[in-house]
Phi, psi and omega in degrees: 000134180231145171255125182251124178246118177266088184289348179291344179280350181265144181303135175085000181248141172288154182282116169201163180254141180241118185252127177251119181279129175251010177264164175258059185251114182235154179237140181225164173288310183228134172244126177258126177255102183114123187250029176282202185300314181291316181296316180294322177298320178295316181297314181297317180296314181297319180294320178298334179270010173095008183277151171273113194244135169243145177240131176246121179214121183285351179083173357296141183290145178139325179092158184300315183304314184283317189275320188221010185236248189307305190290312178295323181292319180292331177294312182287329178297329178300323180294317181288330175296317178296318178302316180297318179295320178298323180288344179261017187307314184299329179301332183255019177078023180250154176294142182299149181242132177276079183282136179219135185275141170246090186301322180298320179291325176298316180292325176298316178298316178301314183298320180297314181293317182294324177299319180295315179297317183294320180299324178294316180293319181297320177299321179293319180293328182270011175303135182298348175294335181250162167251121184254128174245116178270076185216162168282135182246146170210153183281138171262331180197177178296348183238004186217139175234155172255129177230094187064236179271003186259133170256121187236138175240158181203162174286330181209154179232147175232117182268125180213054186273006172074209184222165177229162180297134177284138175260109186266127183283079177258131184305122175087350185294315180296325182291318181281335178089153181201170172245158172249183179299330179300312181288326180299330180284354180244357179299137178241354174241126184288122177291144178290328181215151186211132170258127178250123179260117179128162180223021176267190186302313183297312181300315185291317182294316179290322180301313181290323177304308183290323179298320181289339178269006173099004174287140174280112189248135171240124180255129181240119182236135183289318187285168181297340177210159176293167183052057189293346178273003179241183179288145185297325183293341178281338183277325188299318178300326179288316177301317180297318180295318178303313182293323176300325182275006174099002179281145172264125184239121175248126171242172183054055182245165172224109180292132181257301180196171180236148179218169181240138175224097184066235181270357183259145176255136184247136173251124179251127185206163174264133177232114186052040176085356181253141180288134180226150174224131174233152184233150178198163177293322188227143172248128174258112179271107181233053185264021172113176180231165177220158184304139181270082186231000189298327185269002188276347184053054185296337178297329177293334180265359182059037178264124183274148176234163177217122183052040175082004179240151179285128179283129181226158173270182176293344175274358185072018175278144173271189177295341171260108195305330182269007177245130182244160177219129186225155179080208186301334185294337181267357173071008182283311181208138174259061186226128191296313185294330176288322177300320178296316178299317179297320178299317179294321178297312181296319180300317178293310185295327179294326182277332187239064179294344182264001181246162178305131185286154169272139187243149176274132183239123181277000186303324183256025178303132182223151177209155180223139170244126190267048169278181171235108006287151177288157178232127181222139183222149170216141178078213188275140167277163176298319183296329177291320178298317180294317182293325184261008180056043177264122179289142181201162167246150182221145174210151179220166179210135186274148176290337182283002174237023182242130190304308185294320180293328176292321176299322181282346185074024181242085191245009177281137170102189184197171172246148182220131180240141174241135180223164176293135188288350179247316184268337184082004178298135180289126179243353177195142178220134186221132181227125168237111185163190184296135176055032179301326181296333178269318183297329185298337184291335173296318181290323177298317181296314180298318179291327178303319181267015180056040181286162182249173176293332175293324175298319180300324180285334179281337181286126178295138176237124183293147179243136355266129177220160175294326184298335178305329186300334181294336182285338184290309175293331177297320179295319178297318179293321178298321178294320178297319181294316180297320180295324181290339180275344182266000000 
């Protein structure tokens, strides 16, 4: 709606029209939909390149990683790790400790830290360099979005709305009720028993957390081993540790249905072809997440999806070239540092359509699962090499034969290296064991510079350290390479 005043009809005024806009219609260079880790990285990058940037986030502000993902889970896991060490006091020559968990206090500590992290992110989002709209957004066309009462247009858009918990249609599950990771992070009374559905990072971390605090935990996984997207040998040390700590772990299962008996919830499933039933007070449904795109009206933007995720190129472009999608919404990886990299790539490419694009490279894809033992990977798995007919050499070495890990009493797991069979260049590195989340960065660094197993042997490693263990499989691979040349 516009009001037009023709001031030229008044004495002493030149003839012109003055239009006053009463609409909330604004135009920007770049509009970011979603202010989590990927969205903020995109916004910061685009603004640094001189773009006029708006961010639309319906809230709560902070993003999945800070509010309900990485940071809160790692905070509570620290408590269960300490609890586990206290229970092992006699192993280290100390008098036994009657350790008992105060779940409410653990959650209070988590809440304090998350508030601090969130306030930092919110301050960044509300930086005057950006225009922030705390509204739900949806596309009206490829060039226009609605955000509350605001109609906004832009030269480019970057979608970074994250993911939500998947609702799996299992017979009886909705009727008996369950919690997801969101609710698990707010529990203040420790359940006596818990059924965990799933074998990915979320399922495994929560399962061990509750088991270490004295909950009787049963883990049910469909695939032949937990962490089904990785190599089987990386899963077994974690499964063994879980069972040592009293957890019941079922793999190779087929969930049939759920029922209720008084206060207990029952899971009925096939395990190796035999019918099984387990009961617990609470069911934790941790069967995955899916892209949060349902409310975006992507059809109006002519943005294509595949299996519920937005299809993107290596430039992070969607099927509509001036619209990008980063983070969980594109379904490539549910990993924060990769989401940040994608955001930076999209932010640059959105501002510079006339310059050589920045591309996303999966060569250094890395992930960590913060169980005990931890699991960390970079590059190719063995199963990927076999599936893609990639030639490789492989060697591994166990932590139970390594001096520093024996001193620490942390002997579960091993390290495994994959290299090119002619050059020795490292193409994959895998660690299941103590401090794997920290040790993996040496392998990421070596792979970043296209380093070889011979380079690993030339790098000094202090003694005694956990990092020394990486040199043992490297030495074996170097010997294999030398032998092949003779």
